[in-house]
N, C-alpha and C positions, 0 to 999 in steps of 0.2 A: 435218456438222451435229451428230453425236453428240459429236465432240470439243469443239465450242463449248459444248454443254450441260454436259459434264463439267468443263470449265475454270470455267464460271460457278458450278457447284455447289461446287467446291473453294474458290473465292474467297469465296463466301458463308460457308462453314464456317469459314474462317480469320478472317473478320471477326467472326463471332459468338464464336469462341474468344477473340480479343483483347479484346472488350468485356467478357466475363465475368471475365477476369483483372484488368482495370482496376477493376471493382467490388470485388473481393476486396482489392485494395491500399487502397482508400479506407476500408474497414471496419477494417483493421488499424491505420491511422493514428488513427482515432477512439478505438479501444480503448487505445492507448498513452497518449494524452493524459489519459484518465480515471484511469489507474492511476498517480497521482503521489505516493502515500503509501508510504514504505518503512518497514516495522516489523520490526526485527531483535531476536530474543530475546537477552537477556543474563542472566548469573547475578546473583543478588541481591548477591553480594559485589563485583561489578563496578560497582555504582552509585557515583556520586561521593559523597564523604564528606559534602558539604553536604546531599544528599538523605537519607542515612542519619540525619544529625542531625535533620533536619526530621521524619522519620518517628517519632523517639523523643520528640518534643515534643507538647504539646496542639495540636490536637484529634486527632492521629493515633496517639498512643501505645497506644490500645486496639485498633488494627487490626493484623493480622498480614500482612506482605507475603507473597504467594504466587508472584508472577511479575513479571519486569521486562522492559521493551523499550526500545530506543533507536529513536526515531521521527524520520524526516525527511519533512517535508511541504513541498514546494517548497524554499524557501531557509531554512525554520525547522527547528531541531532541538530536541527535548525528550525527556524520559523519561516513560514510562508505567509505573506500578506498580499491579499488581492486588493488592488487599488484601481480607481477610476478617475479619469480627467475628461470631462465632457462626455463624448461617446466612446472614447478609447479606454480599454481595460488591459491590465497586465498583472502578472504575479511577480512579486519581489521576494527574494530569500535572504534571510539575515541570520547571523550567529546570535547567541544570547547576549553578546557584548554590543550588538547593534551594527556590526560590520556587514556590509553587503557581500553576498556570495554570488559569484558569476556563474 
């Protein structure tokens, strides 16, 4: 009788262990789906020439670029340029052709 009780206890422990592992796998999948934006820092010199030209024109010429990023969001790619004017800062998004993205 003791052997039967021990076997049942081990089987129940194995079942509970398997169920907790399945829950962890589901959480991992959800996290991966939410993290779909890849933002890679790049040097300001590495920005496409079209973006550099746009930054030198109105209304951007008074803003000083401080950082740049190549951004991939799903199947879309664009560049984010962080700029500063006195104490004010903001992020601007551009296509590779230098066109602003709203």
